[in-house]
C-alpha positions, -999 to +999 in steps of 0.1 A: -352-096+675-350-134+671-314-147+661-308-159+626-285-188+623-258-180+596-271-204+574-298-183+571-283-150+570-262-156+546-278-176+519-273-166+486-292-135+473-276-135+440-262-157+413-228-143+421-234-152+457-234-191+445-203-207+453-188-238+431-219-237+406-205-220+379-220-242+353-255-237+371-252-201+369-237-194+338-267-211+321-293-198+340-279-159+332-279-170+297-307-181+296-324-153+313-304-129+290-318-146+259-355-149+272-352-187+269-371-194+303-378-235+302-414-240+319-397-264+342-364-274+357-348-305+375-322-290+404-304-322+415-273-328+439-265-333+472-278-315+502-268-281+513-253-271+478-276-243+471-308-262+450-333-242+467-316-212+469-307-209+433-348-216+429-354-185+449-324-160+430-342-175+398-376-164+409-361-134+417-346-128+390-380-133+368-401-109+385-377-084+390-386-048+377-347-042+372-325-053+349-319-090+342-306-113+346-292-102+378-323-096+403-316-061+421-325-069+454-338-039+461-374-037+445-404-046+458-409-079+441-371-089+447-376-077+488-412-093+489-391-131+481-363-122+501-386-118+527-405-152+522-438-130+516-442-129+475-474-144+463-456-152+434-431-179+451-450-213+463-428-234+478-443-272+485-425-298+508-432-329+484-428-350+519-462-337+526-480-330+497-476-366+481-509-375+475-533-371+444-555-345+457-522-319+467-517-321+427-550-314+419-549-287+443-520-275+424-534-278+391-563-255+402-543-227+416-519-227+388-547-212+364-545-177+380-516-155+370-496-138+398-507-106+411-475-095+417-448-100+392-445-117+356-445-154+367-456-176+392-431-201+406-437-233+420-405-247+440-411-284+447-386-290+473-377-332+477-396-338+449-386-377+448-406-380+472-442-376+456-461-404+452-460-426+419-499-415+414-492-377+423-467-378+395-489-394+367-510-364+379-487-340+376-470-346+342-497-333+315-496-297+339-459-304+338-457-304+297-480-277+292-481-252+319-500-215+315-469-196+301-468-177+338-456-204+355-424-220+362-413-252+382-388-264+403-381-294+412-353-297+435-343-332+447-312-351+459-323-383+444-330-375+407-327-415+403-363-419+420-377-395+398-396-410+371-384-409+334-415-393+322-409-364+343-369-356+335-377-358+301-400-331+301-378-310+325-342-294+318-322-312+341-291-292+358-270-311+383-255-294+415-221-304+426-201-309+458-185-279+473-144-280+471-128-278+505-111-245+495-143-227+483-162-235+518-132-227+537-131-193+519-166-188+525-163-195+557-135-169+562-153-142+549-185-148+570-157-151+601-145-118+591-178-099+592-188-120+623-156-112+644-156-148+647-118-158+663-111-189+649-078-207+636-071-221+606-070-252+612-103-252+626-116-237+600-102-267+576-119-290+597-153-277+595-146-275+560-137-312+554-165-325+576-191-308+559-185-327+527-192-307+504-228-289+516-223-251+526-253-253+552-236-281+568-207-258+570-224-229+586-244-250+607-213-264+624-197-231+626-229-215+643-225-246+665-189-240+674-189-204+680-218-210+708-193-237+726-164-212+726-149-179+724-124-187+705-124-214+685-093-242+678-085-270+663-092-292+697-124-272+704-139-285+667-128-321+674-142-324+708-177-312+694-178-333+666-160-367+680-130-361+657-093-373+659-069-341+663-045-345+630-011-355+656-031-383+671-042-395+637+000-392+624+009-411+654-019-439+648-013-438+610+028-440+619+018-475+638-003-488+616+023-487+589+049-500+611+033-530+627+033-513+664+008-532+677+010-522+714+013-489+705-018-492+686-039-505+715-027-475+740-034-450+711-069-463+706-070-460+743-064-424+745-083-416+717-114-431+735-105-411+770-114-384+750-146-393+736-133-400+698-163-415+677-147-443+664-170-441+633-160-408+622-125-416+631-130-444+603-136-418+579-112-395+586-079-421+585-093-435+553-092-397+538-057-396+556-044-427+541-060-417+509-039-380+511-004-398+517-012-422+486-019-391+465+011-379+480+033-407+471+018-409+437+022-376+427+037-343+441+020-316+422-016-324+433-031-300+456-047-321+487-063-289+499-047-296+538-032-273+561+006-267+556+015-284+590-005-316+577+012-316+544+045-318+564+029-352+582+016-366+555+048-366+534+065-377+562+049-405+560+044-414+526+082-418+527+077-450+554+056-473+528+048-482+493+019-473+471+007-508+472+005-507+510-013-476+508-041-492+485-044-525+508-048-504+540-073-482+524-094-507+507-093-529+539-103-500+558-134-494+533-142-530+537-144-528+575-162-493+578-201-506+573-193-534+603-179-501+625-205-480+619-234-505+624-219-522+655-230-515+691-189-520+695-174-496+674-142-493+691-136-528+695-140-536+658-122-509+649-093-521+672-094-553+657-097-542+623-066-519+631-040-546+647-051-573+615-039-545+593-004-540+616+000-575+600+005-554+564+036-538+578+061-561+562+042-558+528+062-559+498+051-562+463+058-597+444+093-580+428+109-568+460+100-603+475+114-619+446+145-598+448+153-607+485+145-642+478+173-640+452+194-622+475+189-644+504+190-683+490+225-694+492+246-703+465+258-733+483+227-751+484+213-742+446+212-772+420+248-772+410+254-766+374+252-798+350+285-813+345+300-821+310+309-849+300+340-860+287+324-863+250+315-831+252+342-810+265+361-826+236+337-811+212+342-778+231+382-783+222+374-791+188+354-765+182+383-741+197+406-757+172+383-745+140+399-717+121+382-685+128+365-680+095+350-714+095+336-708+123+320-675+118+308-691+089+289-715+104+276-689+129+264-669+099+248-696+085+234-708+120+218-675+125+205-672+087+188-705+095+172-696+127+152-667+114+142-688+090+129-714+114+112-688+133+090-676+106+080-715+099+080-729+131+082-705+161+075-735+190+106-753+172+129-724+172+125-721+210+132-749+214+168-753+195+170-718+214+175-736+246+202-757+232+240-755+234+253-752+199+288-768+195+305-764+157+329-794+145+340-802+113+313-815+096+289-815+125+267-793+145+260-806+177+232-796+197+235-805+236+203-797+262+211-799+298+191-810+333+153-798+324+159-790+290+168-827+278+128-827+270+131-809+243+154-830+224+127-858+215+109-834+197+138-822+176+144-857+167+110-860+154+118-831+135+150-832+120+142-835+085+126-800+088+162-785+104+182-805+077+158-792+050+166-751+062+204-757+071+207-773+036+189-738+021+211-715+045+242-733+030+250-761+054+249-799+041+268-814+073+257-839+100+230-825+129+239-845+163+215-839+191+227-848+223+215-850+261+233-850+293+217-862+327+226-848+356+228-877+384+229-850+414+197-828+404+172-849+429+194-846+458+199-810+449+165-803+448+155-815+479+182-796+500+169-764+479+133-771+484+138-771+524+160-742+525+133-720+504+106-730+527+117-728+556+132-693+547+121-667+570+112-642+542+092-671+520+070-680+553+061-646+558+049-640+523+032-673+524+013-664+557+003-631+546-009-640+511-025-671+519-002-690+491+012-721+484+046-729+461+043-748+431+074-748+421+110-738+424+131-727+396+171-725+399+188-697+382+200-702+349+238-717+351+229-729+392+228-698+416+200-681+431+164-695+423 
């Protein structure tokens, strides 16, 4: 007897065998229970997720002589459909039946009832391959088929099916199957077939299937022909993937910016026949897992325990922003690597370029570092107050405490009123140093804030009127204090900041420019 591949041998034969398509199964079972069978269905979704298998199971359920909604798989009708010899189920490959003539033949055949079952089920695979003319010829039949006919259109690209066809069918969307469910199904099949395989190898097969159960079974079939005891190394050798340990070391070198290690590791990967196109995808997924681990501790990654430890360890060596940049740049380079005749060189250059991001810090960290390192001695010295200003301060200290508190209360009330009436003017006044004298309030502007003095003088009448309303009828004096050493100190500070190694690295990394250097209030760090 000819060998039957695992994908065919373990093809779902009943609704409960379908993996990861609970919504579709529930809709179909409830429809069968209620007797609300649609005349046409569209099953859409990725390859290998069970679209055609579900169509066959639906055909069994419709023609089963047992009890619906679940086919018995024992009656003559179910067995005939299972073995592919049922006259009531007609499978059509749309890619080879694209013409109007093919649709005309179909229209002629559907008029005759099935000799075996209750329904004739037409399964049109890859329905999006039908020509526009064929779809047009099919419309009337699809809208009003005979009561004994059910159409199932299976497609991986529903967007290519005309809206006029979509509107006449019940559309059920199939999802990619999660890695953990594929892995569980593979474990069951390996037990049934007595296949000796490690958990790590199963995980790699399930991950590389990309949501397709058929692809996972084909790969399992292939790897069992390669060796009796299947290990992680065997699967990686077969698909050209990288061992988790090597992937960890490469990622660590990338995060830490070890260029020489990156080159040596790529050479090692090349010597064992690694597919750099696949490696790019693996590296993106690995970095994504590190990012998820960095952001949340409760998210299920569906990786092995050893891989979880490696991911957790790497997540402590970098930041979220760094990981996002690495992933983004790798995705941008993925197409160039996959389409190149020299994928290794493109991959190598990409990683060397990304290694420059090892010194990446977000802007808040950069500012904190600059604040720590810029010397206080090189910053702009605080503006010296004139002798007159010092005298004003002394006079303010000599005022009775009760008088000073009263003036401060009046001033606070004045600021609140001004804030409501003229927010911008209130903001400018808040930049001033306020000194209370016997019958005067002095507003003193120091250094760069002296620009506000002119604006205040223009609005002096507004200020005085509001102060009168608040209970003060004294004089307002607006003064500025110039700093003669500002120009020279700014030159020194500018030179210091530009020559700072962290600033140089930041400008190089982000291709930036310095627009302004602002000293902290009262001198000190920028």
